[in-house]
N, C-alpha and C positions, 0 to 999 in steps of 0.2 A: 621715547616712552610710548606705551600703547595709548591709542585714542579711542574713546567710545563714541559711537554714532548710532542713532536709532531713528526710525520713521514709521509711520503708519500709512499703508497704501489706501487708495480710494475704496477698496473693497473691505477694509478692516484688518487685513493681514498686517502683523507687526514684524518689523525687521530690527534686530539688535546685533551690533557687531563691535568687537574689540579688535581694533586694527593695529598691527605692528609690522611695519614694512621691513623690519630686520629679520623677520621669520623666513624660514625656508619652506614652509608648508601653509596650507589654508584648510581650515576645518569648517564644515557647514552641517546644519542639522535642522530638520523640521520638528518642532516640539508641539504636540497636539494634546489639548486638554481632553483626553479620553483614556480612562483607566478603569480598573475593575470596580471602583467605588461608584462609577457612573452607570453601572449596569443594573438591570432588574433580573429576577430569577431566570427567565427564559433567554436572557442575553448573557448569562454567566460564562465568562471566559471569552466573550466576543471581542473585546479590545485586543487581546493577545492573538486570537484567531485572525482578526483583520490585519494585524501586523504581518502575519505570514503571507496573507493574500496580496499584500502590496508588492511583493516580488514576483507575482504570477502573471504579469502582463497588463498592458494598457491598450488603448485604441491605436497607439503609434508604435508600440514595442511588444513583442512576445516575451514570455518569461525567459526564454533563451537569450533574447536581445538584452534584457535588463541585466542579467548576470554577466553576459559577455562584455557589455560596456563598462560595468563596474570593474571587471578584471583589466580591461584595456587601459583604464585610467591609472592603474598601477598603485592606487592608494589603499586605504583601509576603510571598510564600510560595514555597517551592521544596523541593527535596530533592537529596541527593547520596549517592554511594556511594564508599567508599575501600577500601583494602586491609583495614581493620579494623572499619569500621562503616558503617551506613546511617543517614541523618538526614533527618527530615521536619520542617520548621520554618515558622514564620510570625510576623510582627510585626503587631500591630493596636493600635487604641486600647483603653485599659483597659476601657471599657464593653462591649467585645465578647469579653472573656475567656471567659465561659461558652459562647458560641456557637462560638468557635474550638476550645476544648477538646473540645466535643461532636463537631465535624467531624473534627479530627485523630485523635481516638481511634477514631472509626468507620472512618476510612480504614485503620487498622491491623488491620481485620478484612475484607479484600477477598474478593470472591466468586471471583476468578480465573477468569473466564469463558473458555471455550474459543475463542470467536470473537474476543474481545479479545486473547487470547493469540496467536492466529495473526496478527492485524493488527500487534500490537506487535513480533512477531518481525521483520517486514519493516522496521519503523522502526529497530530496533537493527542489523540487517544493513547498512542504509544508513549508520547512524552509524559503524559499524566501517570501512566502505569510505571514507567521507569522511575519517575520522581518519587512515587509512593513506595517503591521497593528499596530506595537508597536512604541511608541515615541522613537526618534524624527522623525519617519516615513520616513526614508531614507535621512534625511537632510545632514548627513555627507557624504554619497555616492554622493549625488548631488553636494555638495561643491567640492569634489575631481574631479568629472567629468567636472564641469565648469572651475575650476582652472587649472587643468593639461590637460584637454581635455578628451574625453570619452574613449580613448585608452591609452595603456602604463600604467603609474602610476595611471591614473584616472579610469582605468577599474575596475568594480565591482568584488570583490572577489567571491561572490556567483554566479556571472553571472546574467542573466535575465531569466524570465520565458520562453521567446521566445528562448533563446540560449540553455537552458537545455532541452526543449521539442524536439528540432531538433538535439540534440547531438547524435553522433553515437559512438558505441563501437570501431569501427575501428579508428576513430579520436583520441580516448583516447589512444589506443595502440601506434599510431604514436607519440603522444605527450610524452607518457611514454618513448619510446625508444630514443626520441630526448633529453629529459631533465634529465632523471634518468640514466645518465652515470656516471661512477665512478669519473671522473675528475670534475664533477659538484656537488659532494657530500662531506660533511665533517661528520665524526663520532666524536662527542664530548663526553667527559666524565669528571665527577667531583666527588670528594670524595675519598673513600677508594677503589682505583682502583689497579688491578694487571696489569700494563701496559705491562710487559714482556709476559704475557699470552694472553693479548688482541690482540696484533699485529699479531702474527702468526695465531690465530684463525680467525680473520677477513680476513687476506690474503687468507686463504684457502676457507672460505665461499663465498668470492666475486670473486674468480678467473675467473668465467664465465661472470661477468658483462660486460667485454669489448667485449663480443661476441654479445651483443645486436645489432640488425640491425641498420645500419646508415639510418636515415630518413632525407630527405631534408626539409629545413625550408619551411613553407607554404608561399603562396603569401601574400605580405603586403596588408593591408586594404587601400582603397582609402581615401585620406586625406580630400576630399571635401564632406564627408557624415557623418551621425550620425548612430551608430549601432542600429539595430532594438530593440525597447523596451526602448530606452534611451531618456530622455527629458533633455534639458539644460535650462529650465525655472527656474528663481530664486525663484519661489513660489511653494510650495507643498500644495495642498488643501486636507485636510483629515477631513471627517465628524466626525471621532472619536476623534479629537483633542479637548481637553478642555482648553489647554493653548497654548501659542505661543512658538515655538522652533526656536531659531535663531542661525545659525552656520556661523562663518566667517573663512576664510582661506586666508593666504598670504604667501609669501616666508619665509622659515626658514633655519636654518643651517643643513647641511648634517651630516651623521655619521662620516665623515672624517674632518669636519670643526674644526678649532682650537678654535672657540668661542662657541662650543656646550655646554660646562659646564656653561659659563656665561649666555647663553640663558636659560638654565634650572633653574638657580638661579633667573633670571628675571621673568620667568614664575611662580615660587613659590612665590616670593614677591608680584607679581601682582594678581595671581589667585588661590593660594592654597585654598583647601577646608576649612581651618580654619586659621584665623589670617592674611589673605592677605588683600590687599587694596580693591579688589572687594568684598571680603567677608564682611568686615565691612560696606561698603557703600550700597551694594545691597542685600545681604542675611540676615545679622544680623538685618538690618532695616526693613526686610519684603517686600522689593520692588520686589525681585525675589526669585525663588526657587533655581535656579542654576545660577551662574555667575563665569566663570573661563576662563583662557587662558593658553596655554602651547605650547612648540615646539615639533614637531615629526620629527625624523630623518630618512631619507632614504639613500640609498647608494650614490647617486650622487646629490641629492637635499634634501630639507626639506620643512616642512610646519609649519606655525604658526597658530594654531587654537584658536578660541574663541567660547564660547558656553553659551547661556543664555536661561533660561526657566522662563517665567513669564505670567501674565494675558495679553491677547491680547491688552487691552487698555493701558497697561503700557509699551509696547515695545518702543515707540518713546522716552518717557522720560527716560527710563532706558538706551537706547542707548546713549542719551546725557550725562548721568552720566558716563557711561563707557568711552566714548570719553574724557570727562573732566579728568577722572583719568589717562588715557593714556597720555593726553597732559601735565598734571602736572608732570608725571614721566619723560617725555621728557625734560621739562623745568628745573625741580629741581633735577632730579635724585633720587636715593634711599638713605636711611639713614643708617649710620653705624650699628645701632641696628637691622635694618631689615636684613642686610647682615649677621650679627653675628647669629641671630636667625635662618635664613634659612640654613646657613652652619652647624650649630649645628644639626639641624634636618636632613639634608642630610647626614652628616657624621654618625650619629647614625643609620640612615636607611641603609646605605651601609654596616656598620659593622654587623648589625643584619641580613641583607639579606645574607651576606657571610657565615653565620653559617650553612646554609643548602645547601648541594651539588645540590639539585634540583633547587635552585635559581641561583647558579653560572653557571649551565649548559648552560642557554640560552645566557648569555653574552659571554661566551667562544665560543660556537658554532656559533652564529650569526656573531661575530666579525671575527672569523677565516674564515668563509665562504665568507664574503663580503670584508674584508680588509687584510686577511692573517696576523692578528696582535693579540697578546695576551696582555690583560690588567688585571693585578692582582688587588685585592682589595686595596693593598697599593698604586699602581699606580693611581687608581681612587681617593683615598683619597688625594694623593699629588696634583692631578689636582684641586680638590675642594678647598684645603687649600690655593692654590696660587691665587685664584680669588680675585680681588680687586673691590672696588666700581667703579673705572674707567672702568674695564672690563665690568661690568654689565651695566653701563650707555652707553658705546659704543654699546653694544648689543641692548639696547633700541633704540638708534638712527638708528641702522641698520634694526631692525625688526619690530618696532612699527610705522614707518613713511609711510608704504605702505598701500594704500587703499585696504581693503580686499574684496574678493568676498564674498557676503552674500547670504545665502539661508534661507528662513523662511518657516516653516511648521505650519499651523494653520487651523482652520475650515473655516474661511472666509478670503478673500484677505485683506491685511493690507497695509496701507501707510507707514509702518515702513521701508521698503526697496524699493529701486528704482535703 
């Protein structure tokens, strides 16, 4: 059976590992509490920009060395940035543990070269432009901005073209020294791990992390303004849109909420891609290409998303159908067979996901970073199995009765939202 072990190093860096010697692979990741919600206007998009720069060389390795060594180890590696964290991760054969840890740890001390900074700025500007040209044309970002406000949790992960064009390398260095401190980072591991070797190695490799300069927090942004490049209009007009893309957002459970599992079940019953209430009424009938809803959990709050894609002329009638389905759920609740089917699917999914250390890594690292809590697969299965119809119906009353913020992206203005 897997064994959970954790420790805090003398510099404040936390290590959390789910060890299973039966595994054929080992997954590792540095989880940093640095996301778009931690930025101010002049730093907008900086967490994501900095993620790119972590692969551009250190004092000991060039950018080519970093990428060559990742390839040599023969595993899978990548990174991502969210509203609340940045993660650098890789999965390798257990025999490469020491080499991978040396590489990942070195990457978290980047040189932040000015020339690389200028080159990567153009890469990110192209990424922003490409993203805005693709469906749903920024509708999810606009929904977050309108619902949460354009700062904090509602700030765009990529930033805006305006913020990236004016970004300075010195601003990035200050942000790095402020957020990439050992007490703000978790090293997570899962699979066939040598924990006794891992801890002293990381202790030695990160001994100078506490020496990073103390940088004062930047001035807060004014509350009575909107960041440059941001619009809070509920409609996005795109000449490239062939269909209408409707995004709704309302309050949902946080990652610490006791009803988060019931909300997940509710989301599956209502909006799963196959076999849900919205699927049969809107997708299987051909009325919409996409019709779904789900909860998304953040540290201190959550969001309840809905998403529909259909022909522009069908938006209004499909909205009525979706609202009717929600109202029926509120009035009549879910059925026992729906709960059974959803729990069977969720249980099977959790078990199959747990078979791969690379899958387990993210839950372990994120939860330890945000909550200081370990949740085993058995713990998660127990939480699922305890869910009752009453729990799900209560979640419906809590999360389906709030009028959502709605954003529509289409070629022409529509009367579907107001």
